[in-house]
Every structure is written in structure tokens, then in C-alpha cells.
N, C-alpha and C positions, 0 to 999 in steps of 0.2 A: 740561807746568812742567821744561821743559827749561831746567837750570842752576841749577831751583831745588831743595831738601828740601824737603820735605813732613814733616811728623810729629804723627803722631793719637793723642795720650798717649790712656790707657787703666787707667781707674784702678778699682782691684781691692777693695777693704777700706780702704778709704780715701775720708775726707769730706770736704768743701772746707776746711772749719777745719783739716785738718789738712794739705793741701797749701799754704795759705796762710802757715800756720806756717814747712814747711820749703822749701818751692818758692816766692814768692812771681810771679817773674815766669811761674808757668804758671796759675795764679786766670784771667785773660781770653781765655784759649785758648781753645778746640773742645776738648775732651776727652768721651769717652763713658765715664760710669760702668756698671760691673755690677750696681753697685745696681741701677740704672733703664731698661737697654737690656739685649736678649736678647743671646745669646751671637748668632742669626742677623742681628739687627740692625747690631751691630759687625760682624759676618762682610760683610754689605751695602754698611756703609759703608766699610770698608776695600778694595773691589772695588772703588769707583767713585774712590777714587784712583788718579789718572793713576803709571805709573812707569815710570823712566826704565835699562833694567838695562844696565850699565855694564861693558864687558871689561877687565878687569884684566890681561890678558895684550896684547900692542901687536906 
């Protein structure tokens, strides 16, 4: 994913209704919820994400 940002929200101790109330733009997006996904499942999903490391020094 060169040139694109990727965010994977992780909901912890928050319900879909609470997210809808406070951040409606996040409701239709992919998110992992700690009440329905194990720590290992979340780690596995994070490992699958393409990551581009950029150096801040030029």
C-alpha cells in the first residue's frame, strides 16, 4: 500500500452504539473488538497489514 494510510480500529470496552454516538464515520469500517476477538486474533490481523516504514531523516 504505497502512498496510502491504513488504520485498523480496535474497539476495547466500547459498544457499536457508543461508537455510533461519538464517531459515526467509524461505524461502517473494519474494526476488531476485544470482546469478540482474542488477543492472538488481533495480533494476527495486525501482522497481515502491509506496513511501510519511512525514514524521517533525509
